[in-house]
C-alpha positions in Angstrom: -14.2 1.0 9.6 -16.5 3.3 7.6 -19.2 2.3 5.2 -21.8 4.8 4.0 -20.9 7.4 6.6 -21.2 4.9 9.5 -18.7 3.1 11.6 -19.8 -0.5 11.2 -16.9 -2.0 13.1 -15.1 -0.6 16.1 -13.0 -3.3 17.8 -9.8 -4.0 19.7 -10.1 -7.7 18.6 -9.0 -7.5 15.0 -6.7 -10.3 13.9 -4.0 -10.0 11.2 -4.4 -12.8 8.6 -1.7 -13.1 5.9 -3.6 -14.2 2.8 -0.6 -13.1 0.6 3.0 -12.6 1.6 3.4 -9.1 2.9 -0.2 -8.1 2.6 -2.2 -8.8 5.7 -6.0 -8.4 6.1 -8.0 -7.6 9.2 -10.5 -10.3 10.3 -12.9 -9.2 13.1 -15.4 -10.9 15.3 -18.9 -11.0 13.7 -20.2 -9.8 17.1 -18.4 -6.5 16.5 -20.5 -5.6 13.5 -22.7 -2.6 14.3 -24.8 0.1 12.7 -25.7 -2.2 9.9 -28.1 -4.9 8.8 -26.6 -8.1 7.5 -28.0 -11.4 6.1 -26.6 -14.7 4.8 -26.3 -14.4 1.0 -25.1 -18.0 0.4 -22.8 -20.7 1.9 -19.3 -21.4 0.8 -18.8 -25.1 0.7 -15.6 -26.6 2.2 -14.2 -30.2 2.2 -16.8 -31.5 4.7 -20.5 -31.6 4.4 -20.8 -28.6 6.6 -20.2 -25.2 5.1 -17.1 -23.5 6.4 -18.1 -20.0 5.6 -20.9 -17.8 4.3 -21.2 -14.7 2.2 -22.8 -11.9 4.1 -24.7 -9.0 2.5 -24.4 -5.8 4.6 -26.6 -2.8 4.2 -26.3 0.6 5.8 -28.7 3.5 5.7 -26.9 6.8 5.1 -27.7 10.5 4.4 -27.8 9.7 0.6 -29.8 6.4 1.0 -29.0 2.8 1.5 -25.7 1.2 0.4 -25.0 -2.5 0.2 -22.0 -4.8 -0.3 -21.6 -8.6 -0.4 -17.8 -8.5 -0.2 -17.9 -10.0 3.3 -17.1 -13.6 4.3 -18.3 -15.0 7.7 -16.4 -18.0 8.9 -18.9 -20.2 10.7 -18.3 -21.6 14.2 -19.9 -25.0 13.4 -18.0 -25.5 10.2 -14.4 -26.2 9.3 -13.0 -22.7 9.7 -10.7 -23.6 12.5 -9.1 -20.5 14.1 -11.1 -18.2 11.8 -14.4 -19.5 13.2 -16.6 -16.6 14.3 -14.7 -14.0 12.3 -15.7 -11.9 9.3 -13.5 -10.6 6.5 -14.6 -7.3 5.0 -12.9 -6.7 1.7 -10.6 -3.8 2.3 -11.3 -2.0 -0.9 -15.0 -2.4 -0.6 -15.2 -0.3 2.5 -15.2 3.5 2.5 -12.4 3.9 5.0 -10.3 2.2 7.6 -8.6 3.5 10.7 -6.0 2.0 13.0 -6.6 3.8 16.3 -7.4 7.3 14.9 -5.1 7.2 11.9 -6.4 6.4 8.4 -4.8 3.4 6.6 -4.8 2.7 2.9 -4.4 -0.2 0.5 -4.2 -2.8 3.2 -3.5 -3.1 6.9 0.1 -2.4 7.8 2.3 -5.4 8.4 3.5 -5.2 12.1 6.6 -7.1 11.1 7.6 -4.5 8.4 10.0 -1.6 9.0 10.6 1.6 7.1 13.8 3.5 8.0 14.8 6.7 6.4 18.5 7.6 6.8 20.3 10.8 5.8 23.4 10.1 3.8 26.1 12.3 2.3 27.4 9.7 0.0 27.2 11.0 -3.6 24.5 9.5 -5.8 24.3 9.7 -9.6 21.6 8.3 -11.8 22.1 7.5 -15.5 19.3 6.6 -18.0 20.3 5.3 -21.4 23.9 6.4 -20.8 22.9 9.9 -19.9 23.4 11.5 -16.5 20.0 12.7 -15.4 20.5 13.3 -11.7 23.5 13.9 -9.5 23.6 14.9 -5.8 26.1 15.0 -2.9 23.5 13.7 -0.5 20.3 11.6 -0.5 17.8 9.9 1.8 18.2 6.1 1.9 14.8 4.5 2.5 15.1 0.9 3.8 11.9 -1.1 3.7 11.7 -4.7 4.8 11.7 -7.0 1.8 12.5 -4.3 -0.7 15.8 -2.9 -2.1 17.2 0.4 -0.7 15.6 3.4 -2.4 17.5 6.6 -2.9 15.4 9.7 -2.5 17.1 12.7 -4.2 16.5 16.4 -4.0 14.3 17.5 -6.9 16.9 20.1 -7.7 19.5 17.4 -8.4 17.5 16.1 -11.4 17.7 17.7 -14.9 14.3 19.3 -15.1 14.3 19.4 -18.9 14.0 15.6 -19.0 10.9 15.2 -16.7 7.4 14.9 -18.0 4.4 14.7 -15.6 2.7 11.3 -15.6 -0.9 10.5 -14.9 0.0 7.4 -12.8 -0.9 7.4 -9.1 -0.1 4.5 -6.8 -0.7 4.1 -3.0 1.4 2.6 -0.3 0.1 2.0 3.3 3.5 2.9 4.7 4.4 6.0 2.6 1.1 7.4 1.1 0.1 8.4 -2.4 2.8 8.5 -5.1 2.8 10.5 -8.3 5.1 9.9 -11.2 7.3 11.5 -13.9 8.3 10.1 -17.2 11.9 10.7 -18.3 12.6 11.7 -21.9 16.3 11.3 -22.9 18.1 10.4 -26.1 14.8 10.6 -28.0 13.3 7.9 -25.9 10.5 8.1 -23.3 10.9 6.0 -20.1 7.5 5.8 -18.6 6.9 6.3 -14.9 10.6 6.1 -14.1 10.5 8.5 -11.2 8.1 8.8 -8.3 7.5 11.2 -5.4 5.3 11.7 -2.4 3.9 15.2 -2.2 2.2 14.5 1.2 3.6 11.2 2.6 2.4 9.5 5.8 3.6 10.9 9.1 6.2 8.2 9.5 7.7 8.8 6.1 7.4 12.6 6.1 11.1 13.0 5.6 10.8 12.1 1.9 8.3 14.8 1.1 9.5 16.8 -1.9 12.2 14.3 -2.9 12.2 12.0 -5.9 13.1 8.4 -6.4 14.2 6.5 -9.5 13.3 2.8 -10.1 16.8 1.4 -9.5 15.6 -1.7 -11.3 15.5 0.3 -14.5 18.4 2.8 -14.2 22.1 2.8 -13.5 22.7 4.1 -10.0 26.1 5.1 -8.9 26.8 5.3 -5.1 30.1 6.8 -4.1 31.0 6.5 -7.8 30.4 2.7 -7.8 27.8 1.3 -10.2 25.2 -0.6 -8.1 23.7 -3.9 -9.1 20.1 -3.5 -10.3 17.6 -5.1 -8.0 15.4 -7.9 -9.4 12.2 -6.7 -7.6 9.7 -4.3 -9.1 7.9 -2.6 -6.2 8.0 1.0 -5.1 
């Protein structure tokens, strides 16, 4: 991982730890910290009298001066850390960059138990917003992502361009890349951030480059002429 222009961890011993469902973190051996100075910035008390973990302050000298962060937790070997003993957790967003092998990763480490499949389909898809037909195509890409509803990525040319307004929203996904958004204006009403697209998706999701996707939680989607039930989730 990168911090202030230096690789401060380069390891093959990283461990995936699920702090939240679907969002793993890398924990790495404290012995694999390098090119940095670190010191104990305070103990984190556990249930026993011995501290289970400590906050580390890491500093790195760089071409523009020294940079520091205390968003690091060290799980102590002589405490109550259990299987985490001897590992450190560097907050993902506090570092300047992460790589898995030689490939940058974003937002959080990828879940090795998650799949993203993109299937070409020639089943017709139509999208209606507020009762108006806003997109219609004879073929689409179906993106299947573990834990999420099927997403239908449509050719941009299948959408009524007069209804789209560029949004300032940008979101990031470790599996697909950086998404930009459109608002949809129809029937005198503006539907904010209803459509997203990936201009330069990650290599494994490159097939969806240049296509657009509607939140099927918020629109009426017809597949083969049949109205689909709206999913209850709200993730992209």
